[in-house]
C-alpha positions in Angstrom: -29.6 -28.1 63.8 -31.7 -25.1 62.9 -35.5 -25.3 63.4 -36.4 -24.5 59.8 -34.7 -27.3 57.7 -34.7 -27.3 53.9 -34.7 -30.9 52.7 -32.9 -31.4 49.4 -32.2 -35.1 49.8 -34.7 -36.3 47.2 -37.8 -35.3 45.3 -39.4 -38.5 46.7 -39.9 -36.4 49.9 -42.8 -34.4 48.4 -46.1 -34.5 50.2 -49.7 -34.4 48.7 -51.3 -31.0 49.0 -54.9 -30.4 50.0 -56.2 -30.7 46.4 -54.5 -34.0 45.9 -55.8 -35.3 49.2 -59.3 -34.3 48.2 -59.0 -36.1 44.9 -57.9 -39.2 46.7 -60.8 -39.0 49.2 -63.3 -38.6 46.3 -61.9 -41.3 44.0 -64.3 -43.8 42.5 -63.1 -47.3 43.4 -63.2 -50.9 42.4 -61.0 -54.0 42.4 -58.0 -53.3 40.2 -56.8 -56.9 40.0 -60.2 -57.6 38.4 -59.7 -54.6 36.2 -62.7 -52.9 37.8 -61.2 -49.8 39.4 -62.3 -47.0 37.2 -59.8 -44.5 38.5 -56.9 -46.8 37.9 -58.3 -47.6 34.4 -58.5 -43.9 33.7 -54.9 -43.3 34.9 -53.6 -46.2 32.7 -55.3 -44.8 29.6 -54.1 -41.3 30.3 -50.5 -42.2 30.8 -50.5 -44.5 27.8 -51.8 -41.6 25.7 -49.3 -39.2 27.1 -46.4 -41.5 26.3 -47.7 -42.5 22.9 -48.1 -46.2 23.8 -50.9 -48.7 23.4 -51.4 -49.6 27.0 -50.1 -49.0 30.6 -50.2 -50.7 34.0 -50.1 -49.0 37.4 -47.5 -50.4 39.7 -46.5 -49.5 43.3 -43.0 -48.3 42.6 -40.5 -47.4 40.0 -38.3 -50.3 41.0 -41.2 -52.7 40.4 -41.9 -50.9 37.1 -38.3 -51.5 35.9 -38.2 -55.1 37.1 -41.5 -56.0 35.6 -40.5 -54.4 32.3 -37.1 -56.3 32.3 -38.7 -59.6 33.2 -41.5 -59.3 30.6 -39.0 -58.8 27.8 -36.2 -61.3 28.7 -35.7 -64.9 29.6 -33.5 -66.3 32.4 -29.9 -66.3 31.2 -30.3 -63.3 28.9 -28.2 -60.1 29.2 -29.4 -56.6 29.7 -27.2 -53.7 28.7 -27.3 -50.6 30.9 -25.2 -47.7 32.0 -22.7 -48.4 34.9 -24.4 -45.7 37.0 -28.0 -46.6 36.1 -30.7 -47.0 38.7 -31.3 -50.6 37.7 -27.6 -51.3 38.5 -27.2 -49.2 41.7 -30.5 -49.1 43.5 -32.7 -52.1 42.8 -31.1 -54.8 45.0 -30.1 -56.9 42.1 -33.7 -57.6 41.3 -33.0 -58.2 37.6 -30.6 -61.0 38.5 -32.5 -62.5 41.5 -36.0 -62.3 40.0 -35.7 -62.1 36.2 -32.5 -64.3 36.1 -30.7 -61.9 33.7 -27.2 -60.6 33.7 -26.5 -56.9 33.6 -23.7 -55.7 31.2 -22.6 -52.2 32.1 -21.2 -49.5 30.0 -19.6 -46.3 31.2 -21.4 -43.9 28.9 -21.5 -40.1 28.5 -24.4 -38.9 30.6 -25.6 -42.5 30.7 -26.2 -42.9 26.9 -23.6 -44.8 24.9 -22.7 -43.9 21.3 -24.3 -46.1 18.7 -20.9 -47.7 18.2 -20.4 -48.3 21.9 -23.8 -50.0 22.2 -23.2 -52.1 19.0 -19.9 -53.3 20.5 -21.6 -54.4 23.7 -24.1 -56.6 21.9 -23.1 -60.3 22.1 -22.5 -62.3 19.0 -24.1 -65.7 18.4 -21.8 -67.8 20.6 -22.9 -70.6 23.0 -20.4 -69.3 25.6 -22.2 -66.0 25.9 -25.6 -64.9 27.2 -28.1 -63.5 24.6 -28.2 -59.7 24.5 -32.0 -59.1 24.8 -32.6 -55.6 26.1 -31.0 -52.1 26.3 -32.1 -49.9 29.3 -31.7 -46.1 29.2 -32.4 -43.8 32.1 -34.0 -40.4 31.4 -33.4 -38.2 33.3 -30.3 -39.9 34.7 -30.0 -39.6 38.5 -26.4 -40.4 39.1 -25.3 -38.5 36.0 -26.6 -35.2 37.6 -30.1 -35.3 36.4 -29.1 -35.3 32.8 -32.1 -34.9 30.3 -31.4 -37.0 27.3 -32.8 -35.8 23.9 -34.7 -37.9 21.5 -32.0 -37.9 18.9 -29.5 -39.7 21.1 -32.0 -42.2 22.3 -33.3 -42.9 18.8 -29.8 -43.5 17.4 -29.1 -46.1 20.0 -32.5 -47.6 19.8 -32.1 -48.1 16.1 -28.9 -50.1 16.8 -30.6 -52.2 19.4 -33.5 -53.0 17.2 -31.3 -53.8 14.2 -29.6 -56.4 16.4 -32.8 -57.9 17.8 -32.8 -56.1 21.2 -35.8 -54.4 22.8 -35.4 -51.0 24.5 -36.7 -50.0 27.9 -36.6 -46.4 29.3 -36.4 -45.9 33.0 -38.3 -42.7 32.9 -38.8 -42.1 36.6 -38.2 -38.4 35.9 -39.2 -38.4 32.2 -41.5 -35.4 32.7 -38.5 -33.4 34.0 -36.6 -34.3 30.9 -39.5 -33.3 28.7 -39.8 -29.9 30.4 -36.1 -29.3 30.2 -36.0 -30.2 26.5 -39.3 -28.4 25.7 -40.9 -31.4 24.0 -43.7 -33.9 24.7 -42.7 -36.9 26.8 -43.9 -39.2 24.0 -41.3 -37.8 21.7 -38.5 -39.0 24.0 -39.8 -42.6 24.2 -41.1 -43.1 20.6 -38.3 -45.6 19.9 -38.6 -47.3 23.3 -40.6 -50.5 23.5 -41.4 -49.9 27.2 -41.1 -47.0 29.5 -41.6 -46.6 33.3 -42.6 -43.3 34.8 -42.8 -42.3 38.5 -45.6 -40.2 40.0 -44.1 -40.0 43.5 -41.0 -37.8 42.7 -41.3 -34.4 41.2 -45.0 -34.9 40.3 -45.7 -35.1 44.0 -48.0 -38.1 44.4 -47.4 -40.2 47.6 -47.1 -43.6 45.8 -47.0 -45.1 42.4 -45.4 -45.6 38.9 -46.6 -46.9 35.6 -45.2 -49.0 32.8 -46.3 -48.3 29.2 -45.8 -50.1 26.0 -47.5 -52.3 23.4 -50.5 -54.3 24.5 -48.8 -57.6 24.4 -45.8 -56.6 26.6 -48.0 -54.8 29.0 -50.0 -58.0 29.4 -46.8 -59.7 30.5 -45.9 -56.7 32.7 -49.3 -57.1 34.4 -48.6 -60.8 35.0 -45.2 -60.0 36.5 -46.8 -57.3 38.7 -49.2 -60.0 40.1 -46.3 -62.5 40.5 -44.3 -60.0 42.5 -47.2 -59.2 44.8 -47.9 -55.9 43.3 -51.6 -56.5 42.4 -53.5 -53.8 44.3 -57.2 -53.8 45.1 -59.0 -50.5 45.5 -55.9 -48.7 44.2 -58.0 -45.8 42.8 -57.1 -43.9 46.0 -53.5 -43.8 44.8 -54.3 -43.5 41.1 -56.4 -40.4 41.9 -53.3 -38.8 43.3 -51.3 -39.7 40.2 -54.0 -38.2 37.9 -54.1 -35.0 40.0 -50.3 -34.9 39.7 -50.5 -35.2 35.9 -53.1 -32.5 35.7 -51.5 -30.0 38.1 -47.8 -30.6 38.7 -46.2 -31.2 35.3 -45.7 -27.6 34.1 -44.4 -26.5 37.5 -41.4 -28.8 37.2 -39.7 -25.9 35.5 -39.7 -24.1 38.9 -37.7 -27.0 40.3 -35.2 -26.7 37.5 -34.9 -22.9 38.0 -34.4 -23.5 41.8 -31.6 -26.0 41.0 -30.0 -23.4 38.8 -30.0 -21.0 41.8 -28.0 -23.5 43.8 -25.6 -24.1 41.0 -25.0 -20.3 40.6 -24.2 -20.0 44.3 -21.8 -22.9 44.4 -20.0 -23.0 41.0 -17.1 -20.9 42.2 -17.0 -22.2 45.7 -13.5 -23.4 46.7 -13.0 -27.2 46.9 -16.3 -27.9 45.2 -16.9 -29.0 41.6 -20.5 -28.7 40.3 -21.1 -31.6 37.9 -23.7 -30.1 35.6 -24.9 -32.1 32.6 -25.5 -30.5 29.1 -29.2 -30.3 29.8 -29.8 -30.0 33.5 -33.0 -30.5 35.5 -33.6 -30.6 39.3 -30.6 -32.5 40.5 -27.3 -30.9 41.5 -24.3 -33.2 41.9 -21.3 -31.9 43.8 -17.8 -33.3 43.9 -16.3 -32.1 47.2 -12.6 -32.1 48.3 -13.6 -32.8 51.9 -15.3 -36.1 52.6 -18.9 -36.2 51.6 -20.1 -37.3 55.0 -18.4 -34.3 56.6 -19.8 -32.0 54.0 -23.4 -33.4 54.5 -22.9 -32.9 58.3 -21.9 -29.3 57.9 -24.8 -28.7 55.5 -27.2 -30.2 58.0 -25.8 -28.0 60.8 -26.6 -25.0 58.5 -30.2 -26.2 58.0 -29.9 -28.0 54.6 -30.2 -31.7 54.2 -28.3 -33.3 51.2 -27.5 -36.8 50.2 -24.1 -38.6 50.3 -23.7 -40.2 46.9 -20.1 -41.4 47.3 -16.9 -40.8 49.2 -16.5 -37.3 47.8 -19.8 -36.7 46.1 -23.1 -35.2 47.4 -26.4 -34.5 45.8 -29.1 -31.8 46.1 -32.6 -32.2 44.6 -35.2 -29.5 44.3 -38.9 -30.3 44.3 -42.3 -28.9 44.9 -41.7 -29.0 48.7 -39.0 -26.3 48.2 -40.0 -22.8 47.3 -37.9 -20.3 45.4 -37.2 -18.4 48.6 -36.1 -21.7 50.3 -33.9 -22.6 47.3 -32.2 -19.2 47.6 -31.8 -19.7 51.4 -30.4 -23.2 50.8 -28.0 -21.9 48.3 -26.6 -19.3 50.6 -26.4 -21.7 53.5 -24.6 -24.4 51.4 -22.1 -21.8 50.1 -21.3 -20.7 53.6 -21.1 -24.3 54.9 -19.0 -25.6 52.0 -16.6 -22.6 52.1 -15.9 -23.1 55.8 -13.5 -26.0 56.4 
């Protein structure tokens, strides 16, 4: 493997820069479980304001954020409707079932968002044989759908159907700021119709740890209780919250660079033999490739060329750009991937 490796496996691989580390070192601290960490309190107020919600709670991970939001808005035996490729279905170790006691009903939806009619058809009727449909989950951007950024109009249309039928709406917004940058709108606009939203600070925003869940004050109170129940109550967590605040202040606008770098990779590979670039209608920093050769073999050849990518299925691989990858490195990765994928 070459000495200089370009890592496109995930935007979770970002590292805090010197400014972020200094902010962490200087953070004012207290006990967050007691509500006395001023830096955590400031972060929660800031993210609630940015998302247009009453309140927010800082949690260790996006998975815990989703799980606490699901648990806070359902009862055991309820049903949660989600896309078949959603993170809550694929990557959360069945936490919704094991911990919250709910059943997931999956839909195969265009870019992860059903039509209003498709969602309406999935809502259970009043029948003792069926679970109660209680929550619809939408993911924005959608990881396994190629980093698709979902506009407010599509979300609002489905949220209206959900609310009319008595369901609440949760947005897994791990990469919501990517969506907002790609769609050139405020993140609050994308989640105005959502009752809760989780956002992640440790992906494109570059913080080492942490996510947040925002919503109305009552549901956030329940989310906070679930955070404690799951062992997510942190003490002097301002060290981590300071990194998240720094990320919000310095790393949101630069997400556009990641999107541009992803486009460079797409341009290099879109006419590559035996490769299909699966690009959504509004792309962001994720490039999904369907490959004729086995994905494991393709990832091995890419690694030999100095580029690390992720195997997503038998014949599917993923590249993710992030603040750890410069424009020059993205161009180098694109050239190396083209050479590696063209050579069988």
